[in-house]
C-alpha positions, 0 to 999 in steps of 0.5 A: 495487513502485511503480516496477514499477507505473509501468513497467507502467502509464505512463498512471497517476499513481503515488504512493509513500508511506513513513515512511522518508526514506531509503527514499524517497530510494533509490526516488527515485534509481531513478525514471528516468521521473520520473513517480512522486510520493513522499510521506513520512508515517504509514500510520495517517494517510494525507494523501489524500481518501476514495476517491482510488485505484484500487489500493492496495498495501502492501509490506513494512510491515504486519509492522512495525506493531503493534496499533492502529497496524496497524489504523489503517493498514488502515482508512486504506488501505480509506478511500482506495481507491475502491469496486470498487478493489483492495487488496493487501499484499506481505510476506515476513513474517507479521503474526502473525495465524494465519488470514492466515499462509498468504496471507503465505507465498505473497507477496501477500495480496489483500484483495479489492475494496471494494464497495458491499456491504462499505463 
């Protein structure tokens, strides 16, 4: 997903983040522009400051996280996205939360915007 974003928005700074060294290596091999920055780490402890990003996406990861780890990862994504920015998750599997299943079956789960009213 990050490589497609980089192609579409070449003026932006794109950061790919994953806990898997192998997946980051595969993505780096496809990084033909060399513009994407790849960082290895834990989604529940993002190494970025508050309100750092205009867009935060999560691709094929939430269903792998369980319980409190998933909740921490969601809080971290919310923390690093700027007010009025957008968060979304892309997954082919449901996270097992009944009320969210219909969003996941459509492919993209938009969390909406972080606004001053819901900070």
